[in-house]
Each structure stands twice: as structure tokens, then as C-alpha cells.
N, C-alpha and C positions, 0 to 999 in steps of 0.2 A: 282117906282116899286121896285128897289133893296133894298131900305131903308125898304120897307114893307116885302120883303122877310126875310130880316135879321132879322127884328123883330119877324116874325114867327118861324124861326129857334130858335132865344133865348127863347121864349116862350116854345116850344116844348122840348129844353134843361131843362129848369126850371122844366117843369112837370115830365121828366124823373129823375132829380136829386131828386125831392119832392118824387117820388115814392119808393125810396131806403127804404128798412126795416130797422128800428130802433131795435138794439139789446137790450137785458135787461139791459146792463151796461149804455147805453144812457139814457134809461126811467129812471133809477135809478138816474144818474146825473141830469137830466133834473127837476126831482122832488126835488132837494136839498139833496139827500141822507136822506130823511125823515126816511126810514126804519131802516137806521143805526145809526141814531144820537145818539150820547153818549155812543156808544157801542164799545167794544174791538172786533176787527174782525181778524179771520182766513180766507185765501182765498186758495181754491183749483183751480188751473189753469194751464195753459202752455202757447206758443206763440200764440195760436190761440184765447185767450182772449182778443180781441182788440175791441176798437169802429171803427167807420166807417172812420175815420182818421189815423188808425193803431197804435193809442196809447194804450198802455198795460193796462189791467183793474188792474195790480198791481200798476202802477204809478198813475191811477186814484184814486185808494182808498187811496193810500199812501198820496194824497195830497188833500184829500176831508175834507172840513172844518166839524168839530164835529165828525170825525171818527178816531178812532185808529187802525191801521193796525198793528197787533202785530204778525203774524206768516202766513207762506206761506206753502203750501202743494202741493209737486209735484207728478203726477201719471206716467204712463210708458213715458219715455223721459224727464221727469223733468220740473220744472217751466219753466225754460228758453229753453228748447228742445234741450240740449246739450248731449243726452243720447241715444243710438242706441236702436232699438227694442229688447227687453228680458234683457238688461243690467239692474243690481241692481243700484239704485241711493241712494248715501249717504245723510247724513243731513250736512248742511252748512248754510252760511250765504248769502243772496243775495247782491251782491256787489253794486247795484244800490241804494238800498234804506236802507241797513243794517238790514233787517228784517229777522228772523230767518227761515230758509227753513228745512220742514221735507220732508222725501221720504216716498211716499205711494207705493213704488215699488221696495222694498229691503227687509228687514227683516219684514216689516209688510205692509200689504195692507189697513190696517184699522187704523185710528187714535186712538192712545191710550189715557186714561185718562190724563196722564201727559201732551201729546200734546196738549189736550184741556182745560187744567185747566185755563190759563190765556185768555180765549176768552168767549164771550158772544155768538157770532153766526158765524157760518162756512158757508162762501158764496162759491158756485161752478160756475165757469165760463169756460167752455171748448166747444169747437165746435166739436161735436159728428158726426157720420156718419150713424146712425140708423140701425147699424147691430150689432146683439148679441156678434159675436166673437170679437169685437172691445171693448177694456177693460175699455174705460173711462167711459161708463154708469155702470160698475160694481164698479169704484172706488167711483162714486157719490152714488151708493147704501149703501155702506160699511160706508160712510161720513154720510150717514143720519141715519143708524143704530147706530154708535157711538154718535150722537148727542143725539138721544132718550135715549141712555142708561147713557149718561151723564148730562141730563138737558139742553142741549145747544140747541139754534135754528138753524135752517139750511135754507139757501136762495139758490135757484138757479135763476141766471141771465139768461134768456131765450135765446135760439139762435134756427136758423132754422134746422129741419132735411133736408139735403141735396137732399134725395130723396124725397122729399115732404111729406105730412101728409095722404096719401092714399095708400102706396105700404106697403102690409104685406104678407108674405111668410114664411111658414115653420111650423114645429111641434113645441109644448112647450118642454122645456127640462124636462126629466125623472130622477125620482129618482136613485142615484148612478152616475150620469152624470153631476152634477153640479161642475162648476169649475170657475175660472176667466174668462174663454172664454165662459162660458155659466152659468152665475151667478145666474139667475133668471127664473122662469117659464114663458118665453116670446117666441114667435116666431124669427126665424132667422132675418128677417127683420119686425119692430114692428111699424113703420108707425106713430111715437110719437116724439115731441120735448123732449129735456131734462126736462123741467118743467113739461109737460104732463107725461113723463114716471115717474118722480118722484112722481106725485100725483097719479099715478096707484100703484107704489109700496107701498105708504103708505096706500092708500084706499082698496088694496086688500091683506093686510097683509103679504106681501112678504119679509118684514124686521122685526127682533125682535124690537117689541115695535113700537110706533108711534112718527115720528119725529114732531116737531113743525115747520111745513114747510110753508115757503112764496116763491112764485113764481113771480118774476119781470117779466112780459109779455113784448114780444116784441109789436112795433107798425107797422102796415103795412102787416104783413106776413098771408096769407091764405095756405089753406091746398094744393091746386095745385100747388103752386110755388115749382120749384127746385131752387138749390141755385143760378144759373145764372140769375133768374127772381128777385132777391132780390135787386140786385144792391150793394150789400155788397161785401168788398175785401175778398178774401180767403186767408188765413193764413194756411200754411199745419199743421194739427194737429198732424202728425207723418210724417216720412221721405217719406215713399210710398204712402202718398195721396197729391202730390204736387199740385193738382187741383181738383176741386169739382167733375169733371167727374170721377175721380178715385174711389171716393165714390160709383159710379154707378157700377163699374166693380169688387170692392172689394168681393162683393156676388157673382159675376160670376165666380170666381175662387179660392176665399179664403180657401173653404174646401178641393178641389183637391190639394191645395199646400201642405196640411199636410201629403200627402202620400210621399212627397221628391222623387217624380219620374219624375215629369214634370217641365219645366220652364214655369212660367205664366207670363213672363215679368218683374220679380223682378232680378236688376241687370242689366237691359237694360232700355229703355227710355219709356216702355209701363207697367208700373206697373200693374198687375192682367188683362191685356188686353189680354193675348195670352196663348195658350195650345201648348207647343212645347217640342221636346226631339230631340236627335242626330238620331235616326231610324225611324223619322217619314217622309213619303212622304207628302210633304205639299201639293202640287197640288192635291193628290188624296184624302186628308184628308178635303181640304176646299169643294171640289166637294160633299163629302159625307155628310158634314155637312150642306151644303145649298140645299141637297136634302130631309133633314128632314122638311124644310119649317116651322121652329120653328117661331112662332109669334112674330114679333119685333126684331129679331137676323138676323145678316147676318156675313159671314165669309170671309176672304181672305186669301191666302196663304201667308206665311211669312218666312223668312230665316234669323237669326242673331246670332251674338256672344255676350253674355253677357259681360259686362264690369267688373262686379263683381259677387261674390257668397255671400250668406247669411249663408249658411248652408254646411254641408257636405253630401248634397243630393245625390242619386244615379245619377240623370243625370241633375245637376244644376252647373256642374263645367263650367269652361271657356273655353268650346268648343262650335262649332257652332251647333246650334239647328234649327229644321224645325217643322212648324206647321201651326196655323192659328192665324189670329189676329180677335178679336171679334168686332163687330160693333153692337150697340143698335140702331135700326132704328125706333123703336116705344116703348119708355119707358113703357107706360102704359099697352100694350098688353105684353110684354115680361115676362117671368117667369125667372127672373134672376138666382135663386139659382139653378135651376134643369139643367140649361145649361150645367154645368159641369159634371153633370151624363149622358147627352146626348153625351158628349165627350167620356167619358169613354165607353159608349155603342158601339159608331163607332170605337174607337180604338181597343177594344176587338175583334169586327168583323174583322178589318184590319190584326191584329196581336194576332191571338189567343193564341200563345206560349208565350207571354210576361208575363203572370201571375202578372197581375198588382198590385194586393194587396199584393201577396205573396212576391213580390220582397222586401218589408220593413215591416214585420209584427209587429216591434216594435213601428210602428206608429200608428198601430190600436187604441191604448187607446187615443191619442190625437184626431184621427179622429173622434172616437165616442163621444168624449167631445164637440167638435166643433158642431156635429149634434144634440148634447143633447140626443142621444139615440144609442144603438149598432143594433136597428132595421133596419136602414137605410143600413148601412154596410151590415149585414148578409142578407138582403131580396133581395139587389142588386146583390152579387156576385153568387148568385145561377145561374142566366142567364144573368147578365149584360143587363138588360132591364129596362128603366125607368119607365114603366108601372108597374112594380112588386113594386116600392116604390111611385109611385106618390100619391096614396090615403093617405098612412100613412103619408107622408110629409105634405099634404094640410089638414090633418084632425082638426086641431085646428084653422085655421087661420080666419075662419068666426066667429066663438065664440068668438076669442079674439078682433077681430075688433069691435064686437058688444059690448063686456064688457068695451073697453077701450074708447069708445064715452063718457061716462059720466065723463070722466077726461080731454076732451077736453078743450083747451083755445082758439081755433081758429077754425072758420068755412071755408067752401069754398067761393068763390066769392069776391064780392067787398065790404064786410062789415068791411073790415080792422082789420080782425082776432080776434074781441073781441065776447067774449061769457058770459053769465052769469055762475057763480061759483055755483056749488051745494053745 
């Protein structure tokens, strides 16, 4: 009986192990690098570009038979992840491979014709988080554009959207508010994998020209999967996203963080999970936030002292702060992005003299860029009521979701994520 039970356990473990999603780099490798044979390759990546054994895509392509890796391109934080958020990254040579590295987060965000001169195909492999203000998708887009302009092929080694493939929230970016944190006319949460988004950008003509695009699809991923469901290892794509759950909270507080008034857990052990300031009554705030009965959200009082500060924010210095920690109790029901505006609504009711937006008006421009419009801020500050912005915020989501379905590479359910390409 014991031997029988052990056999059952071993079989279950084998099933679980076999259910792990295979990222694009593994599919490419298992296919003998067929799509890259005889080609000179440039690679856009960072430390999150790894296989399920944590081997870097840089090293995999450098060792691939019939493939010549000739250039590396690093987005924000660099190819090897050795730069902090917002720091310019310089050009250098990768010590592990001897391959020239070019920065796409310094003097230029877009590969120049000189950078692309000696390559045949530019390959992109980065774990994104499915949020418009997180800049890696913008790097992908400008790389596609550069390839279209210079007659180069572009390939995406696809990876999961850690939020799954169904979460779409927010308005489209409007004219006058495009920037690297709102690069294209897509919602704040767009519900696509990097490969699907690349197909959308190409097909909807959101880049200059049309890239000769190849997407190496994952195996085993379906739209209802969050990252923990994939069985894949998580490598932080940037310092403040140390775990896949941080990707859930980034849209909960990321816009609010641009005001430089509140601490959102950055500098503490809970990045993007908190709303706190030195002058807040934590218990009263938690009670009021929970009284809203926001679907899929719960709040508990928290008091902490950040270990470090990332900016000269009004109340993000290394003093004790008080507020709430956010909990997502039902991801599918929660409206992640509007949560921070409910917080502002409650804080305004509790502390009407604080003049929340007026404390740091120099941050208006960045706040509006992240929102993709000035309408959200201007409508909200009239009464500090979410109901005044909810319709505007949600106006584009359903149409985008409908339009984007034709670019899906993966379905829901147990079909192992394969769909016919249009």
C-alpha cells in the first residue's frame, strides 16, 4: 500500500511538472532554432529572459548552433539588470559573452540604423507585467518600428501576462499625452501577452511602418492563467517587482505614486501594496476603505518605516508612515486601477485641508501622462468622487478587448493555448 501511495504521488508530481508553461525561448530551442538558422541576431532582453531552468536567453542564443549573436540591447535597468529605475544605461560589452551591448534607456530609446546594421533579426525576450506605464512594452514597440524602418526582421519570444489574458482596464492614451509611460493608444491594463501586443501594434498600425514580425508562441498557457499557475520561475523584471504578485499591485497604486505625496510600499517590503503617509490615522482609514465594499478588495491598517527612499517626495522620506495595506481577495472582480482613486476620495473626506493635488503641482504633467489624459485628474479634483471619472476611465475598455481578440494567440481552457492565426 505504501509503495502504491508513493507511485500515485510520483505520478501527480509528474503531471504537475509537465503542466508548466514553456516560454517562447524553450519552444524556439526545442525546434532547433529553425527560425534563426544562418542569421545574425540582436537580442533585446534583461534578467527576466530565462528558460524554466533559469538559463539566460543571452547564453542560450550565444551557444545556439547555426545562430550568430552579434548584439545585445538593454531596456530600463539594463541587459543584466544592474541599473536602478530611471537611471541612464551606457553602451558596453557583456563580459560573459563578449557581445556588444547597446542601451535603449540612455541617449536613445530606439535602436539606430547603426545599431541594427550588422543584424538580420532583432529578438525580444522580456517578462512584462501587462501595464501601460511599465516601459518594457514601449521598448518592444520602438524596436519593432526601427526594424520596419531598416528592413530588419523582428521576433518576439512570448511570455505570460502575469495578470492573465482577460484583465482590461482604463482609457486609451489621448493626443498630447503619449510618452514612454503611455507610448501607444492602449488601455492601462491591456490583457495581452508581449507577442499578442506586438501583433496588435502591427495590425492596428500603431507604429511607423509594418514590422516583419514572428512570434514564437508559448506552449501550455491559457488566458485564465495568472503567473503562479504557469509553474514557471519568476525573475524580477525590475527591482520593485520581486514577485509576480507585485505585478497585481503595480496598477493598484502606480498612478497615485506619481503625486509624490504618499508612500505606496516602495522602500519597504511591500512595493505597491500600501497607501500611507505620516499624518494618516491607519485604523480610521482602514475602516472607511472597507466600508466602501469594493469588489475583490480588502484593507488592513499598517504602520511602518521605509528603509529607503527613491525620490524627494513630499512624504516618502525615511519617517514612520501610517495607512493601509491592500489585499486582492478576488482578482477577477476587483477594479485594480480605480482603487487608488477611492483611496484619494476617502483621504479627501478625512483630511479636506490637505489639498492633495495642490501639494506638488509640478507632478501634474507626469500624472496626466501615466493616465493618458488630463481628463481623469481634472474631473476628479472637482469633487474627489470616483463616480465622476468612472465612466470616462472605462469608456474604451470593452471596444479594445473586442478589437484585440483578433490578435489572440491563446484561448481559454484546456486547448493548451493554440489558436489559428489570422
